[in-house]
C-alpha positions in Angstrom: -7.1 5.9 20.9 -6.6 9.7 20.4 -8.7 11.5 17.6 -5.8 12.3 15.5 -6.5 15.3 13.2 -5.3 13.7 9.9 -6.9 10.2 11.0 -9.3 9.7 7.9 -12.7 7.9 9.1 -13.0 7.0 5.5 -10.7 4.4 4.2 -7.6 5.9 3.8 -5.8 6.2 0.8 -1.5 6.9 0.1 -0.5 8.7 -2.9 2.3 7.0 -4.8 4.4 9.1 -7.1 5.4 7.8 -10.5 9.1 7.9 -10.8 8.7 10.1 -14.1 9.3 13.3 -15.3 10.1 14.3 -11.8 6.9 13.9 -10.4 6.4 13.5 -6.4 3.7 13.1 -4.1 3.4 13.3 -0.2 0.6 10.9 1.1 -1.7 12.1 3.6 -0.8 11.0 7.2 -3.2 9.6 10.3 -2.5 8.7 13.9 -4.2 6.8 16.3 -4.4 6.8 20.2 -5.4 8.5 23.3 -8.1 9.2 26.0 -10.1 11.4 28.2 -11.8 11.4 31.6 -15.4 11.8 33.4 -17.4 10.8 36.3 -18.3 7.3 36.2 -21.7 6.9 37.2 -23.6 5.2 40.0 -23.0 1.4 40.4 -26.1 -0.7 40.4 -26.3 -4.1 42.2 -28.8 -6.9 42.0 -30.8 -7.7 45.0 -30.7 -11.1 44.5 -27.6 -13.7 43.9 -29.2 -15.1 40.8 -29.4 -11.5 38.9 -27.5 -11.3 35.8 -23.9 -9.6 36.3 -21.3 -8.0 33.9 -17.8 -8.7 33.9 -16.9 -5.4 36.0 -19.0 -2.6 37.8 -19.3 0.9 36.4 -16.6 2.0 38.8 -14.5 -0.9 38.1 -14.6 -0.1 34.5 -14.3 3.8 35.1 -10.9 2.7 36.9 -10.2 0.6 33.7 -10.7 3.8 31.1 -8.9 6.0 33.7 -5.8 3.4 33.7 -5.6 3.4 29.8 -6.0 7.0 29.6 -2.9 7.5 32.0 -0.6 4.9 30.1 -1.9 5.8 26.7 -0.6 9.5 27.5 2.9 8.4 28.7 3.3 5.9 25.9 2.4 8.5 23.3 4.5 10.8 24.5 8.0 8.7 24.1 6.1 6.3 21.1 6.7 3.6 23.3 4.9 0.4 21.9 5.4 -1.7 24.6 4.0 0.5 27.3 0.9 0.9 25.0 0.7 -2.9 24.7 0.3 -3.3 27.9 -3.4 -1.6 27.8 -4.1 -1.7 24.4 -5.2 -4.6 21.9 -6.7 -5.6 19.0 -7.2 -3.2 15.8 -6.2 -0.3 17.8 -3.1 -1.3 18.8 -2.0 -2.4 15.2 -2.9 1.2 14.0 -1.0 2.5 17.2 1.8 0.7 16.3 1.9 2.1 12.9 1.3 5.7 14.1 4.6 5.4 16.2 6.2 3.5 13.1 5.7 6.7 11.1 5.7 9.5 13.4 8.9 11.1 12.2 7.1 11.5 8.9 4.6 13.7 10.4 4.5 17.8 10.5 5.8 19.6 13.8 2.4 20.6 14.5 0.6 17.0 14.2 3.7 15.2 16.1 2.9 17.6 19.1 -1.2 17.4 19.1 -0.4 13.7 19.3 1.8 14.1 22.1 -0.6 16.2 24.5 -2.4 14.6 27.3 -6.0 13.9 26.7 -8.8 12.4 28.7 -12.4 10.7 27.8 -15.4 12.9 29.1 -19.1 12.6 28.7 -18.9 8.9 29.5 -21.7 6.2 29.2 -20.9 2.6 30.2 -22.5 -0.3 28.4 -21.8 -3.5 30.4 -23.3 -6.7 28.9 -24.9 -9.3 31.0 -22.9 -12.4 31.8 -19.9 -11.5 29.0 -16.2 -10.9 29.8 -16.2 -7.3 28.2 -17.8 -3.9 28.3 -18.2 -0.8 25.7 -18.2 3.0 26.6 -19.2 5.8 24.9 -17.0 8.8 25.6 -15.8 12.1 23.6 -12.1 12.6 23.6 -11.0 15.9 24.8 -10.3 18.2 21.8 -13.3 16.3 19.9 -16.6 16.9 19.4 -17.7 13.6 18.1 -18.3 10.7 20.6 -16.4 7.2 20.0 -17.5 3.7 21.2 -15.0 2.1 22.7 -14.4 -1.8 23.7 -12.4 -3.1 26.7 -11.6 -6.6 26.7 -9.1 -8.9 28.4 -6.3 -10.2 26.8 -3.5 -12.2 28.3 -5.1 -11.5 31.6 -5.2 -7.7 31.7 -7.8 -5.4 30.6 -7.2 -3.4 27.1 -8.8 -1.3 24.8 -9.7 -3.6 21.8 -11.7 -1.1 19.4 -12.3 2.5 19.2 -14.9 4.1 16.5 -15.5 7.8 16.5 -18.8 8.7 15.1 -18.1 11.6 13.4 -21.7 13.4 12.2 -23.5 9.8 12.3 -25.5 9.7 15.8 -25.1 6.6 18.0 -28.2 4.7 18.1 -29.7 3.9 21.5 -28.3 0.9 23.2 -30.7 -1.1 25.5 -30.3 -1.5 29.0 -32.2 -3.7 31.4 -33.6 -3.1 34.8 -30.2 -4.2 36.4 -28.5 -1.3 34.0 -26.9 -3.8 32.0 -26.6 -4.2 28.2 -27.4 -7.3 26.2 -24.8 -8.9 24.1 -25.5 -10.9 20.7 -23.5 -13.4 19.7 -21.7 -12.5 16.1 -22.4 -15.4 14.2 -26.3 -14.6 14.7 -28.5 -13.7 11.8 -30.1 -10.0 12.7 -32.4 -8.8 9.9 -30.5 -10.1 6.4 -27.2 -10.6 7.8 -25.4 -11.5 10.9 -22.5 -9.5 12.5 -19.8 -11.0 11.2 -20.7 -10.8 7.6 -20.4 -7.1 7.8 -16.9 -6.4 7.3 -16.7 -9.1 3.9 -19.6 -6.7 2.6 -18.2 -3.7 3.6 -14.8 -4.4 1.8 -16.8 -5.0 -1.1 -17.6 -1.4 -1.5 -13.8 -0.8 -2.4 -13.4 -4.3 -4.3 -16.4 -3.8 -6.7 -18.4 -0.9 -5.8 -20.5 -2.9 -4.1 -21.7 -4.7 -6.8 -21.3 -8.2 -5.0 -21.4 -8.8 -1.1 -21.8 -5.0 -0.6 -25.3 -4.9 -2.4 -26.7 -6.3 0.6 -25.4 -2.9 2.7 -26.9 0.4 2.9 -25.3 3.1 0.8 -26.8 5.9 2.0 -24.7 6.6 4.9 -21.6 9.0 4.6 -19.4 6.1 5.5 -21.0 4.0 2.5 -20.8 7.1 0.2 -16.8 8.3 1.1 -15.8 4.6 0.6 -18.0 3.8 -2.7 -16.1 7.2 -3.8 -12.6 5.8 -3.3 -13.7 3.0 -5.7 -15.1 5.5 -8.4 -12.0 7.8 -8.1 -9.6 4.8 -8.4 -8.2 5.6 -11.6 -8.5 9.3 -11.5 -5.6 11.6 -11.0 -2.2 12.3 -12.9 -0.8 8.9 -12.1 -3.7 7.3 -13.4 -2.2 7.7 -16.7 0.7 5.4 -16.0 -0.8 3.2 -13.2 -3.9 1.4 -11.9 -5.1 1.0 -8.5 -7.3 -1.8 -6.9 -8.4 -2.7 -3.7 -8.7 -6.3 -2.1 -10.3 -7.3 1.1 -7.9 -9.0 3.5 -8.5 -10.9 6.9 -7.9 -8.1 9.7 -5.5 -8.8 11.9 -7.7 -9.3 15.0 -11.2 -10.8 14.3 -13.3 -10.5 17.3 -16.6 -8.7 16.8 -18.4 -7.2 19.3 -22.3 -6.7 19.4 -25.1 -4.8 21.6 -29.1 -5.0 21.6 -30.2 -1.6 20.6 -33.6 -0.1 22.0 -35.1 -0.9 18.8 -34.5 -4.3 18.7 -31.6 -4.2 15.9 -28.2 -4.6 17.1 -24.9 -2.3 17.0 -22.1 -4.4 16.0 -18.0 -3.2 16.5 -16.4 -5.1 13.5 -12.6 -5.4 12.5 -12.1 -4.7 8.7 -8.9 -4.6 6.6 -7.7 -4.2 2.8 -5.0 -3.7 0.4 -4.5 -1.1 -1.9 -2.2 -2.1 -5.0 -0.9 0.8 -7.4 0.8 -0.9 -10.2 2.4 0.2 -13.1 0.6 -0.4 -16.7 2.1 -3.1 -18.9 3.4 -0.5 -21.3 5.7 1.4 -18.9 7.2 -1.2 -16.8 10.3 -1.4 -18.8 11.0 2.5 -18.3 9.5 3.9 -15.4 9.2 3.1 -11.8 6.4 3.8 -8.9 8.6 6.1 -6.0 6.9 5.1 -2.4 5.2 8.2 -0.3 7.4 9.4 2.6 4.8 7.1 4.9 5.0 4.4 2.7 9.1 4.7 2.4 9.3 3.6 6.0 8.0 0.1 5.2 10.0 0.3 1.8 12.0 2.7 0.3 12.5 1.1 -3.1 11.3 2.3 -6.2 9.2 -0.9 -8.0 6.4 -1.6 -10.1 3.8 -2.7 -7.4 3.2 -0.7 -4.1 1.0 -2.7 -2.1 -0.6 -0.8 1.1 -2.1 -2.5 3.9 -5.1 -1.1 5.7 -6.2 -2.2 9.0 -9.5 -1.0 10.3 -12.5 -1.0 12.7 -16.2 0.2 11.7 -19.7 0.7 13.6 -22.6 -1.3 11.8 -26.6 -1.5 12.4 -28.2 -4.2 11.6 -32.1 -3.7 11.7 -35.0 -6.3 12.2 -35.9 -5.3 8.5 -34.2 -3.3 6.1 -30.3 -2.8 5.2 -27.7 -3.2 7.6 -25.5 0.2 7.9 -22.1 0.9 8.3 -22.1 4.7 10.1 -18.9 4.7 11.1 -15.2 3.6 10.2 -11.4 4.3 11.1 -8.8 2.7 9.0 -4.8 3.4 9.1 -1.8 1.8 6.9 0.1 -0.4 8.5 2.4 -2.0 6.1 3.7 -0.9 2.5 5.1 -3.4 0.0 
């Protein structure tokens, strides 16, 4: 997953234009894909056959990441979704497919940037004992912010399943044992006040209710939380709010796997899938005389003017679950993947 200059780490919104008084609007665009490279670090091997093992060694993990980088760069150059699907799955691939579909709506500069080859550098591998997946902390060339990447097997092939860039939020220290292996945590297991599997519904409540219900269990102090709550608070601001209302509704993510690792302080770091819809609806008094004109990006999916525009956003997030205190979403990536 390449960090695109217009990928918005907050929940992205599209700006729908009202078909009245000649008003038009262009949506902010995003993109997803890419990768980088760096030396893998030494393998560690257990002296006893009973020692715990990960799904791969560090050297094997490095080759898997290198393969992803190579194929991803080729696929991005040609917007070849079938090629990309050989090394990418999960929520990452949902966003990448949308990038390819809306590529023609981007500026020439953004298209050029997206097509440039890149690699993952400064890699740190976190291979959990007795699990069939692994994580990598890495920084993409051209980016200053590290990402946490999760690779898992799908259809018998190793694929990148999740990638979340941390932006200004530091990635907490992940625990490793004497063999250099990380410890996976069952996503259904409660850690402090909630289980990793519960974070998505709580976080989406920020958009639905401003965090008044399930979201009350999450911290509001992170930038991810503040930006998401701002979207809720600003939902009916702007020129178009005179004629329409905007609401968000939690939606089951396209891919439901959550990955969790034990932190050095005893807490848990979870990589969660998440999703919501954004509905822009004409107010009743304008239904008979006005229509909403979809943005250029929305028009790729449905160019018809209509009274209701429903955009789907598929996302990924990083959450910390401490042994005591409130869980927190520290980073997230959303991309619009449909519009009706």
